MOPAC internal coordinates of N, CA, C and O (Angstrom, degrees):
PM7 1SCF
backbone

  N    0.0000 0     0.00 0     0.00 0    0    0    0
  C    1.5197 1     0.00 0     0.00 0    1    0    0
  C    1.4832 1   108.69 1     0.00 0    2    1    0
  O    1.2310 1   121.42 1   -54.52 1    3    2    1
  N    1.3063 1   114.88 1   125.48 1    3    2    1
  C    1.4336 1   120.81 1   178.16 1    5    3    2
  C    1.5400 1   111.30 1  -111.46 1    6    5    3
  O    1.2310 1   119.09 1   -40.16 1    7    6    5
  N    1.3133 1   119.34 1   139.84 1    7    6    5
  C    1.4111 1   125.26 1   172.79 1    9    7    6
  C    1.4134 1   113.18 1   -88.50 1   10    9    7
  O    1.2310 1   119.34 1   -47.58 1   11   10    9
  N    1.3200 1   118.86 1   132.42 1   11   10    9
  C    1.4525 1   121.60 1  -179.16 1   13   11   10
  C    1.4506 1   110.05 1   -97.29 1   14   13   11
  O    1.2310 1   121.62 1   -16.81 1   15   14   13
  N    1.3781 1   114.51 1   163.19 1   15   14   13
  C    1.5102 1   118.24 1  -177.54 1   17   15   14
  C    1.5290 1   107.19 1   -71.03 1   18   17   15
  O    1.2310 1   118.83 1   155.63 1   19   18   17
  N    1.3399 1   119.84 1   -24.37 1   19   18   17
  C    1.4633 1   119.01 1   176.83 1   21   19   18
  C    1.5224 1   110.73 1   -69.33 1   22   21   19
  O    1.2310 1   120.29 1   146.22 1   23   22   21
  N    1.3615 1   117.04 1   -33.78 1   23   22   21
  C    1.4939 1   118.35 1   178.93 1   25   23   22
  C    1.5369 1   107.13 1   -69.69 1   26   25   23
  O    1.2310 1   119.59 1   139.46 1   27   26   25
  N    1.2770 1   118.38 1   -40.54 1   27   26   25
  C    1.4857 1   119.14 1  -179.42 1   29   27   26
  C    1.4847 1   110.16 1   -64.62 1   30   29   27
  O    1.2310 1   118.11 1   139.38 1   31   30   29
  N    1.3079 1   121.21 1   -40.62 1   31   30   29
  C    1.3844 1   125.58 1   177.84 1   33   31   30
  C    1.5379 1   111.38 1   -67.54 1   34   33   31
  O    1.2310 1   120.20 1   143.23 1   35   34   33
  N    1.3432 1   117.23 1   -36.77 1   35   34   33
  C    1.5024 1   119.57 1   177.17 1   37   35   34
  C    1.5338 1   108.87 1   -70.54 1   38   37   35
  O    1.2310 1   117.29 1   141.68 1   39   38   37
  N    1.2648 1   122.76 1   -38.32 1   39   38   37
  C    1.5045 1   122.62 1   177.41 1   41   39   38
  C    1.4622 1   109.17 1   -64.63 1   42   41   39
  O    1.2310 1   120.41 1   136.85 1   43   42   41
  N    1.3382 1   116.82 1   -43.15 1   43   42   41
  C    1.4966 1   119.84 1   178.25 1   45   43   42
  C    1.5100 1   111.83 1   -58.43 1   46   45   43
  O    1.2310 1   120.69 1   136.67 1   47   46   45
  N    1.3826 1   116.29 1   -43.33 1   47   46   45
  C    1.4498 1   119.67 1   177.22 1   49   47   46
  C    1.5412 1   111.50 1   -61.90 1   50   49   47
  O    1.2310 1   120.17 1   136.71 1   51   50   49
  N    1.3447 1   117.28 1   -43.29 1   51   50   49
  C    1.4282 1   119.86 1   179.68 1   53   51   50
  C    1.5308 1   112.85 1   -63.21 1   54   53   51
  O    1.2310 1   121.46 1   148.03 1   55   54   53
  N    1.3323 1   114.82 1   -31.97 1   55   54   53
  C    1.4738 1   121.82 1  -178.91 1   57   55   54
  C    1.5298 1   110.16 1   -89.54 1   58   57   55
  O    1.2310 1   122.36 1  -174.66 1   59   58   57
  N    1.3839 1   113.08 1     5.34 1   59   58   57
  C    1.4811 1   118.38 1   178.72 1   61   59   58
  C    1.5613 1   112.88 1    55.69 1   62   61   59
  O    1.2310 1   122.03 1  -142.91 1   63   62   61
  N    1.3796 1   113.72 1    37.09 1   63   62   61
  C    1.4490 1   117.27 1   178.17 1   65   63   62
  C    1.5445 1   109.86 1  -103.51 1   66   65   63
  O    1.2310 1   119.16 1   -40.31 1   67   66   65
  N    1.2651 1   119.21 1   139.69 1   67   66   65
  C    1.3946 1   124.78 1   175.18 1   69   67   66
  C    1.5282 1   109.49 1   -97.37 1   70   69   67
  O    1.2310 1   120.64 1   -74.12 1   71   70   69
  N    1.3618 1   116.38 1   105.88 1   71   70   69
  C    1.4661 1   120.57 1   178.55 1   73   71   70
  C    1.4689 1   110.53 1  -122.21 1   74   73   71
  O    1.2310 1   121.00 1   -34.69 1   75   74   73
  N    1.3278 1   115.69 1   145.31 1   75   74   73
  C    1.5029 1   122.36 1  -178.73 1   77   75   74
  C    1.4951 1   110.06 1   -76.65 1   78   77   75
  O    1.2310 1   121.74 1   -11.94 1   79   78   77
  N    1.2625 1   114.28 1   168.06 1   79   78   77
  C    1.4554 1   124.83 1  -179.34 1   81   79   78
  C    1.5478 1   108.35 1   -60.65 1   82   81   79
  O    1.2310 1   121.24 1   140.35 1   83   82   81
  N    1.3115 1   115.24 1   -39.65 1   83   82   81
  C    1.4581 1   124.67 1  -179.52 1   85   83   82
  C    1.5151 1   106.81 1   -63.48 1   86   85   83
  O    1.2310 1   118.94 1   133.22 1   87   86   85
  N    1.3356 1   119.63 1   -46.78 1   87   86   85
  C    1.4617 1   122.51 1   179.41 1   89   87   86
  C    1.5469 1   110.59 1   -64.56 1   90   89   87
  O    1.2310 1   120.13 1   142.25 1   91   90   89
  N    1.3018 1   117.36 1   -37.75 1   91   90   89
  C    1.4213 1   119.03 1   179.39 1   93   91   90
  C    1.5222 1   110.69 1   -61.16 1   94   93   91
  O    1.2310 1   120.45 1   133.75 1   95   94   93
  N    1.3338 1   116.75 1   -46.25 1   95   94   93
  C    1.4465 1   122.44 1   177.70 1   97   95   94
  C    1.5901 1   109.75 1   -61.37 1   98   97   95
  O    1.2310 1   121.37 1   134.38 1   99   98   97
  N    1.3133 1   114.99 1   -45.62 1   99   98   97
  C    1.4755 1   118.15 1   179.89 1  101   99   98
  C    1.5268 1   111.33 1   -63.68 1  102  101   99
  O    1.2310 1   118.66 1   132.60 1  103  102  101
  N    1.3272 1   120.15 1   -47.40 1  103  102  101
  C    1.4778 1   122.87 1   176.88 1  105  103  102
  C    1.4939 1   113.73 1   -59.98 1  106  105  103
  O    1.2310 1   121.48 1   141.71 1  107  106  105
  N    1.3566 1   114.78 1   -38.29 1  107  106  105
  C    1.4789 1   116.32 1   177.85 1  109  107  106
  C    1.4796 1   113.57 1   -64.90 1  110  109  107
  O    1.2310 1   120.05 1   141.32 1  111  110  109
  N    1.3158 1   117.52 1   -38.68 1  111  110  109
  C    1.4043 1   123.98 1   175.89 1  113  111  110
  C    1.5577 1   112.77 1   -63.67 1  114  113  111
  O    1.2310 1   122.82 1   132.03 1  115  114  113
  N    1.2870 1   112.20 1   -47.97 1  115  114  113
  C    1.5303 1   117.67 1  -177.45 1  117  115  114
  C    1.5219 1   109.61 1   -68.26 1  118  117  115
  O    1.2310 1   117.91 1   138.86 1  119  118  117
  N    1.3542 1   121.58 1   -41.14 1  119  118  117
  C    1.4503 1   121.63 1   177.50 1  121  119  118
  C    1.5305 1   111.50 1   -63.57 1  122  121  119
  O    1.2310 1   120.45 1   140.11 1  123  122  121
  N    1.3364 1   116.75 1   -39.89 1  123  122  121
  C    1.4835 1   119.52 1  -179.93 1  125  123  122
  C    1.4986 1   111.20 1   -68.27 1  126  125  123
  O    1.2310 1   120.49 1   146.12 1  127  126  125
  N    1.3564 1   116.66 1   -33.88 1  127  126  125
  C    1.5107 1   121.28 1   176.13 1  129  127  126
  C    1.5101 1   110.35 1   -64.54 1  130  129  127
  O    1.2310 1   121.04 1   139.69 1  131  130  129
  N    1.3539 1   115.61 1   -40.31 1  131  130  129
  C    1.4935 1   120.21 1   176.71 1  133  131  130
  C    1.5471 1   110.75 1   -63.04 1  134  133  131
  O    1.2310 1   121.61 1   133.14 1  135  134  133
  N    1.3124 1   114.52 1   -46.86 1  135  134  133
  C    1.4287 1   118.40 1  -178.94 1  137  135  134
  C    1.5534 1   114.29 1   -62.56 1  138  137  135
  O    1.2310 1   122.24 1   141.68 1  139  138  137
  N    1.3655 1   113.32 1   -38.32 1  139  138  137
  C    1.4767 1   117.74 1   178.29 1  141  139  138
  C    1.4360 1   109.64 1   -66.05 1  142  141  139
  O    1.2310 1   119.01 1   141.25 1  143  142  141
  N    1.2591 1   119.49 1   -38.75 1  143  142  141
  C    1.5622 1   124.16 1   177.41 1  145  143  142
  C    1.5309 1   107.42 1   -64.10 1  146  145  143
  O    1.2310 1   120.93 1   132.62 1  147  146  145
  N    1.2639 1   115.82 1   -47.38 1  147  146  145
  C    1.5272 1   118.93 1  -179.72 1  149  147  146
  C    1.5629 1   108.69 1   -58.35 1  150  149  147
  O    1.2310 1   119.60 1   143.74 1  151  150  149
  N    1.3485 1   118.38 1   -36.26 1  151  150  149
  C    1.4421 1   120.34 1  -177.90 1  153  151  150
  C    1.5072 1   112.34 1   -66.82 1  154  153  151
  O    1.2310 1   119.59 1   156.39 1  155  154  153
  N    1.2977 1   118.39 1   -23.61 1  155  154  153
  C    1.4720 1   121.62 1   176.14 1  157  155  154
  C    1.4943 1   112.97 1   -61.37 1  158  157  155
  O    1.2310 1   121.24 1   155.88 1  159  158  157
  N    1.3551 1   115.23 1   -24.12 1  159  158  157
  C    1.4427 1   120.56 1   178.12 1  161  159  158
  C    1.5170 1   114.07 1   -67.89 1  162  161  159
  O    1.2310 1   122.04 1   154.48 1  163  162  161
  N    1.3109 1   113.71 1   -25.52 1  163  162  161
  C    1.4719 1   118.61 1   177.62 1  165  163  162
  C    1.5687 1   111.96 1   -68.58 1  166  165  163
  O    1.2310 1   120.90 1   162.25 1  167  166  165
  N    1.2975 1   115.89 1   -17.75 1  167  166  165
  C    1.5080 1   119.44 1  -179.60 1  169  167  166
  C    1.5204 1   109.65 1   -80.06 1  170  169  167
  O    1.2310 1   118.68 1   163.37 1  171  170  169
  N    1.3974 1   120.12 1   -16.63 1  171  170  169
  C    1.4328 1   117.83 1  -176.02 1  173  171  170
  C    1.5040 1   112.77 1   -75.87 1  174  173  171
  O    1.2310 1   120.55 1   -33.71 1  175  174  173
  N    1.2722 1   116.56 1   146.29 1  175  174  173
  C    1.4591 1   124.75 1   177.98 1  177  175  174
  C    1.5929 1   106.85 1   -82.91 1  178  177  175
  O    1.2310 1   121.90 1   -66.96 1  179  178  177
  N    1.2925 1   113.97 1   113.04 1  179  178  177
  C    1.4597 1   119.56 1  -178.71 1  181  179  178
  C    1.5623 1   113.18 1  -120.84 1  182  181  179
  O    1.2310 1   121.92 1  -167.26 1  183  182  181
  N    1.3023 1   113.94 1    12.74 1  183  182  181
  C    1.4380 1   116.74 1  -175.66 1  185  183  182
  C    1.5386 1   112.73 1   -57.67 1  186  185  183
  O    1.2310 1   119.09 1   134.66 1  187  186  185
  N    1.3391 1   119.34 1   -45.34 1  187  186  185
  C    1.4574 1   121.23 1  -176.13 1  189  187  186
  C    1.5187 1   111.44 1  -104.76 1  190  189  187
  O    1.2310 1   118.89 1  -154.71 1  191  190  189
  N    1.2240 1   119.73 1    25.29 1  191  190  189
  C    1.4946 1   124.41 1   178.22 1  193  191  190
  C    1.5027 1   106.60 1   -93.29 1  194  193  191
  O    1.2310 1   122.00 1   -50.93 1  195  194  193
  N    1.2890 1   113.78 1   129.07 1  195  194  193
  C    1.5029 1   121.52 1  -179.82 1  197  195  194
  C    1.4965 1   109.43 1   -78.37 1  198  197  195
  O    1.2310 1   119.43 1   -53.54 1  199  198  197
  N    1.3336 1   118.70 1   126.46 1  199  198  197
  C    1.4823 1   121.09 1   179.40 1  201  199  198
  C    1.5412 1   108.80 1   -61.60 1  202  201  199
  O    1.2310 1   121.09 1   -34.03 1  203  202  201
  N    1.3603 1   115.52 1   145.97 1  203  202  201
  C    1.4662 1   118.25 1   173.29 1  205  203  202
  C    1.5306 1   110.88 1  -136.91 1  206  205  203
  O    1.2310 1   121.32 1   -22.69 1  207  206  205
  N    1.2838 1   115.07 1   157.31 1  207  206  205
  C    1.4566 1   118.28 1   179.90 1  209  207  206
  C    1.5272 1   109.55 1   -93.72 1  210  209  207
  O    1.2310 1   118.25 1   161.98 1  211  210  209
  N    1.2790 1   120.94 1   -18.02 1  211  210  209
  C    1.4748 1   125.07 1  -179.17 1  213  211  210
  C    1.4885 1   111.56 1  -149.34 1  214  213  211
  O    1.2310 1   120.09 1   -28.62 1  215  214  213
  N    1.3835 1   117.43 1   151.38 1  215  214  213
  C    1.4542 1   116.12 1  -175.38 1  217  215  214
  C    1.5007 1   109.89 1   -81.82 1  218  217  215
  O    1.2310 1   119.97 1   164.52 1  219  218  217
  N    1.3135 1   117.66 1   -15.48 1  219  218  217
  C    1.5181 1   118.99 1   176.72 1  221  219  218
  C    1.4568 1   110.82 1   -98.85 1  222  221  219
  O    1.2310 1   118.43 1   -30.12 1  223  222  221
  N    1.3111 1   120.61 1   149.88 1  223  222  221
  C    1.4653 1   120.11 1   179.94 1  225  223  222
  C    1.5459 1   110.29 1   -81.57 1  226  225  223
  O    1.2310 1   120.04 1   -94.60 1  227  226  225
  N    1.2813 1   117.53 1    85.40 1  227  226  225
  C    1.4219 1   122.18 1  -178.22 1  229  227  226
  C    1.4955 1   113.04 1   -83.85 1  230  229  227
  O    1.2310 1   121.22 1   -31.24 1  231  230  229
  N    1.3101 1   115.28 1   148.76 1  231  230  229
  C    1.4557 1   122.45 1   175.33 1  233  231  230
  C    1.4525 1   108.73 1  -146.37 1  234  233  231
  O    1.2310 1   121.49 1   -17.79 1  235  234  233
  N    1.3735 1   114.75 1   162.21 1  235  234  233
  C    1.4078 1   121.22 1  -178.26 1  237  235  234
  C    1.5405 1   110.05 1   -66.05 1  238  237  235
  O    1.2310 1   119.44 1   -57.23 1  239  238  237
  N    1.3423 1   118.67 1   122.77 1  239  238  237
  C    1.4767 1   121.92 1  -177.47 1  241  239  238
  C    1.5244 1   110.39 1  -108.74 1  242  241  239
  O    1.2310 1   118.62 1  -166.30 1  243  242  241
  N    1.3123 1   120.24 1    13.70 1  243  242  241
  C    1.4466 1   124.40 1   177.70 1  245  243  242
  C    1.4468 1   111.23 1   -76.63 1  246  245  243
  O    1.2310 1   116.85 1   -38.97 1  247  246  245
  N    1.2734 1   123.60 1   141.03 1  247  246  245
  C    1.4474 1   125.46 1   175.77 1  249  247  246
  C    1.5189 1   107.64 1   -92.42 1  250  249  247
  O    1.2310 1   122.24 1   -19.49 1  251  250  249
  N    1.3476 1   113.31 1   160.51 1  251  250  249
  C    1.5220 1   116.09 1   174.01 1  253  251  250
  C    1.4956 1   111.42 1   -65.28 1  254  253  251
  O    1.2310 1   121.19 1   -33.55 1  255  254  253
  N    1.3503 1   115.33 1   146.45 1  255  254  253
  C    1.4310 1   116.87 1   172.93 1  257  255  254
  C    1.5336 1   113.75 1   -67.67 1  258  257  255
  O    1.2310 1   121.51 1   -42.38 1  259  258  257
  N    1.3011 1   114.72 1   137.62 1  259  258  257
  C    1.4156 1   113.31 1   176.08 1  261  259  258
  C    1.5913 1   107.54 1  -144.35 1  262  261  259
  O    1.2310 1   119.77 1   -40.99 1  263  262  261
  N    1.2767 1   118.04 1   139.01 1  263  262  261
  C    1.3702 1   124.72 1  -178.37 1  265  263  262
  C    1.5212 1   111.69 1   -73.00 1  266  265  263
  O    1.2310 1   119.87 1   -56.03 1  267  266  265
  N    1.3295 1   117.85 1   123.97 1  267  266  265
  C    1.4798 1   124.75 1  -177.79 1  269  267  266
  C    1.5173 1   107.79 1  -122.67 1  270  269  267
  O    1.2310 1   119.63 1   -28.14 1  271  270  269
  N    1.3221 1   118.30 1   151.86 1  271  270  269
  C    1.4647 1   119.64 1   176.27 1  273  271  270
  C    1.4673 1   110.97 1   -62.55 1  274  273  271
  O    1.2310 1   120.07 1   -33.02 1  275  274  273
  N    1.3001 1   117.47 1   146.98 1  275  274  273
  C    1.4512 1   122.58 1   176.37 1  277  275  274
  C    1.5191 1   112.55 1  -121.15 1  278  277  275
  O    1.2310 1   120.07 1    -2.17 1  279  278  277
  N    1.2979 1   117.48 1   177.83 1  279  278  277
  C    1.4380 1   121.23 1   179.47 1  281  279  278
  C    1.5440 1   110.94 1   -68.41 1  282  281  279
  O    1.2310 1   122.39 1   -35.88 1  283  282  281
  N    1.2614 1   113.02 1   144.12 1  283  282  281
  C    1.4937 1   114.81 1   172.36 1  285  283  282
  C    1.5115 1   109.30 1   -70.12 1  286  285  283
  O    1.2310 1   120.67 1   -15.87 1  287  286  285
  N    1.3263 1   116.33 1   164.13 1  287  286  285
  C    1.4647 1   121.13 1   179.12 1  289  287  286
  C    1.6015 1   107.65 1   -59.96 1  290  289  287
  O    1.2310 1   120.17 1   136.11 1  291  290  289
  N    1.2889 1   117.28 1   -43.89 1  291  290  289
  C    1.4143 1   120.11 1  -176.85 1  293  291  290
  C    1.5562 1   112.53 1   -64.06 1  294  293  291
  O    1.2310 1   120.99 1   137.67 1  295  294  293
  N    1.3306 1   115.70 1   -42.33 1  295  294  293
  C    1.4797 1   121.35 1   178.03 1  297  295  294
  C    1.5715 1   107.22 1   -66.06 1  298  297  295
  O    1.2310 1   117.65 1   140.34 1  299  298  297
  N    1.3290 1   122.08 1   -39.66 1  299  298  297
  C    1.4363 1   119.78 1  -179.61 1  301  299  298
  C    1.4875 1   113.68 1   -68.28 1  302  301  299
  O    1.2310 1   120.24 1   148.62 1  303  302  301
  N    1.3265 1   117.15 1   -31.38 1  303  302  301
  C    1.4907 1   122.99 1  -179.20 1  305  303  302
  C    1.5282 1   113.86 1   -90.29 1  306  305  303
  O    1.2310 1   121.52 1   174.17 1  307  306  305
  N    1.3904 1   114.70 1    -5.83 1  307  306  305
  C    1.4726 1   118.67 1  -177.34 1  309  307  306
  C    1.5136 1   115.83 1   -49.27 1  310  309  307
  O    1.2310 1   122.40 1   134.47 1  311  310  309
  N    1.3661 1   113.01 1   -45.53 1  311  310  309
  C    1.5424 1   116.93 1  -176.36 1  313  311  310
  C    1.5447 1   113.01 1  -101.45 1  314  313  311
  O    1.2310 1   122.07 1  -166.35 1  315  314  313
  N    1.2838 1   113.65 1    13.65 1  315  314  313
  C    1.5321 1   117.29 1  -179.94 1  317  315  314
  C    1.5515 1   110.13 1   -70.06 1  318  317  315
  O    1.2310 1   119.38 1   -46.48 1  319  318  317
  N    1.2541 1   118.79 1   133.52 1  319  318  317
  C    1.4914 1   121.23 1   177.39 1  321  319  318
  C    1.5378 1   111.27 1   -60.16 1  322  321  319
  O    1.2310 1   119.54 1   142.89 1  323  322  321
  N    1.3401 1   118.48 1   -37.11 1  323  322  321
  C    1.4358 1   121.41 1   175.86 1  325  323  322
  C    1.4683 1   109.14 1  -144.68 1  326  325  323
  O    1.2310 1   122.00 1   -33.26 1  327  326  325
  N    1.3785 1   113.78 1   146.74 1  327  326  325
  C    1.4460 1   122.96 1  -177.90 1  329  327  326
  C    1.4591 1   109.07 1  -139.96 1  330  329  327
  O    1.2310 1   120.31 1   -40.09 1  331  330  329
  N    1.4119 1   117.02 1   139.91 1  331  330  329
  C    1.4426 1   120.82 1   177.40 1  333  331  330
  C    1.5755 1   108.85 1  -147.23 1  334  333  331
  O    1.2310 1   122.63 1   -56.05 1  335  334  333
  N    1.3020 1   112.56 1   123.95 1  335  334  333
  C    1.4626 1   121.18 1   175.44 1  337  335  334
  C    1.6022 1   108.72 1    60.58 1  338  337  335
  O    1.2310 1   120.21 1  -142.64 1  339  338  337
  N    1.3017 1   117.20 1    37.36 1  339  338  337
  C    1.4459 1   120.01 1  -179.99 1  341  339  338
  C    1.4466 1   117.50 1    74.50 1  342  341  339
  O    1.2310 1   120.15 1  -162.05 1  343  342  341
  N    1.3783 1   117.31 1    17.95 1  343  342  341
  C    1.4915 1   121.04 1   178.61 1  345  343  342
  C    1.4877 1   107.22 1  -132.57 1  346  345  343
  O    1.2310 1   122.07 1   -14.61 1  347  346  345
  N    1.3501 1   113.65 1   165.39 1  347  346  345
  C    1.4509 1   120.02 1   175.55 1  349  347  346
  C    1.5112 1   109.56 1   -69.75 1  350  349  347
  O    1.2310 1   118.20 1   -46.98 1  351  350  349
  N    1.3548 1   121.04 1   133.02 1  351  350  349
  C    1.4401 1   123.77 1   177.69 1  353  351  350
  C    1.5570 1   105.23 1   -99.10 1  354  353  351
  O    1.2310 1   120.29 1   -54.35 1  355  354  353
  N    1.3264 1   117.04 1   125.65 1  355  354  353
  C    1.4686 1   124.36 1  -178.81 1  357  355  354
  C    1.5174 1   105.79 1  -121.93 1  358  357  355
  O    1.2310 1   122.04 1   -20.11 1  359  358  357
  N    1.3986 1   113.70 1   159.89 1  359  358  357
  C    1.4310 1   117.34 1   176.61 1  361  359  358
  C    1.5666 1   110.48 1   -66.71 1  362  361  359
  O    1.2310 1   120.67 1   -32.72 1  363  362  361
  N    1.3486 1   116.32 1   147.28 1  363  362  361
  C    1.4217 1   120.18 1   172.56 1  365  363  362
  C    1.4928 1   115.58 1   -60.86 1  366  365  363
  O    1.2310 1   118.52 1   -52.50 1  367  366  365
  N    1.3138 1   120.43 1   127.50 1  367  366  365
  C    1.4722 1   120.43 1   176.30 1  369  367  366
  C    1.5129 1   115.35 1  -111.14 1  370  369  367
  O    1.2310 1   120.94 1   172.25 1  371  370  369
  N    1.2447 1   115.82 1    -7.75 1  371  370  369
  C    1.5294 1   125.25 1   177.34 1  373  371  370
  C    1.4764 1   108.95 1  -109.31 1  374  373  371
  O    1.2310 1   118.62 1   -49.71 1  375  374  373
  N    1.2371 1   120.24 1   130.29 1  375  374  373
  C    1.5463 1   121.93 1   175.92 1  377  375  374
  C    1.4745 1   106.79 1   -79.57 1  378  377  375
  O    1.2310 1   120.10 1   180.00 1  379  378  377

């Protein structure tokens, strides 16, 4: 498949891009070079290649949830600048 200069100009118009004639020629050549390179992949033998979702062997690295002891309310509020009714007291941000 070859991309024509008319197709490049059409896509530029659709994208509302103003490109010069020189840029149209340049982009046409570059896009065709990319497509030619991608066509080389069709020459590869892939019959016995196992499909994969990712190039790296990823696996789930999450640990199981387990309940652990936490700070008591008093310990959590020990260094708070202000406390009220067992909670952090913060300045009002809503009028």
